[in-house]
C-alpha positions as CSV (number, residue, x, y, z in Angstrom):
1,M,-0.2,-0.1,-0.1
2,K,2.9,2.5,0.8
3,K,4.3,1.9,-2.9
4,V,0.9,2.8,-4.4
5,I,0.8,6.1,-2.2
6,A,4.2,6.8,-3.2
7,L,3.6,6.1,-6.9
8,G,0.6,8.7,-6.6
9,L,2.8,11.4,-5.2
10,L,5.4,10.6,-7.7
11,L,2.8,10.8,-10.5
12,G,1.5,13.9,-9.1
13,L,5.2,15.4,-8.9
14,S,6.1,14.2,-12.3
15,S,3.2,15.8,-14.2
16,A,4.8,19.1,-13.5
17,Y,7.9,18.3,-15.2
18,V,9.9,15.3,-16.7
19,Q,13.6,14.8,-15.5
20,A,16.1,14.5,-18.1
21,E,18.1,11.7,-15.9
22,E,16.7,8.4,-15.4
23,A,13.8,7.9,-13.1
24,S,14.1,7.5,-9.3
25,Q,14.7,4.1,-8.0
26,D,11.4,4.8,-5.8
27,L,9.4,5.4,-8.8
28,K,10.8,2.3,-10.6
29,D,9.9,0.3,-7.4
30,A,6.4,1.8,-7.0
31,S,5.6,1.4,-10.9
32,Q,6.9,-2.4,-10.7
33,A,4.4,-2.9,-7.6
34,V,1.5,-1.5,-9.3
35,I,2.0,-3.5,-12.3
36,Q,2.6,-6.7,-10.5
37,A,-0.5,-6.1,-8.1
38,K,-2.6,-6.0,-11.5
39,G,-1.4,-9.2,-12.3
40,Y,1.0,-8.2,-15.2
41,T,4.9,-9.6,-15.6
42,C,7.6,-7.2,-14.6
43,E,10.6,-8.6,-13.1
44,K,13.0,-6.0,-14.0
45,I,12.2,-2.5,-14.8
46,N,14.2,-1.3,-17.7
47,N,13.1,2.4,-17.9
48,V,10.2,4.6,-16.4
49,I,9.4,7.9,-18.2
50,P,7.0,10.3,-16.6
51,K,4.8,12.1,-19.0
52,Y,4.3,15.8,-18.8
53,F,0.6,16.0,-18.5
54,G,-2.0,13.8,-17.3
55,G,-0.3,12.0,-14.4
56,S,0.7,9.0,-16.2
57,V,4.1,7.2,-16.7
58,D,5.4,4.8,-19.1
59,V,7.2,1.6,-17.9
60,Y,9.5,-0.6,-19.8
61,C,9.9,-4.4,-18.1
62,D,12.1,-7.3,-18.7
63,D,13.3,-5.9,-22.2
64,I,10.0,-6.7,-23.9
65,Y,6.8,-5.0,-22.0
66,H,5.6,-1.8,-22.2
67,Y,3.0,-0.6,-19.8
68,T,1.4,2.6,-19.1
69,I,0.2,3.5,-15.5
70,K,-2.5,6.1,-15.3
71,D,-4.2,7.7,-12.0
72,H,-7.9,7.9,-12.5
73,G,-8.8,9.7,-9.2
74,G,-6.6,7.6,-6.9
75,R,-7.5,4.2,-8.6
76,Y,-4.6,3.3,-11.0
77,V,-4.9,1.8,-14.4
78,V,-2.3,-0.2,-16.2
79,E,-2.5,-0.2,-19.9
80,V,-0.6,-2.9,-21.8
81,H,0.9,-2.1,-25.1
82,E,1.7,-4.5,-27.8
């Protein structure tokens, strides 16, 4: 639960600006926890890219999976990209 709350805070902060450097380990850990909680595979985070607007992040896992996590009023939705 703490990781989900941390992801919410990080999504809120990341919507204001995007860092040019690699995403923080906290954002990676929280993103991985949300993806796995929704039943998807994500053993290793390759990259996490916060979006400028909309409170979402793109997550790349295991060198093959691409997910987008969106905040819908405190409820996180994971979209799978094929």
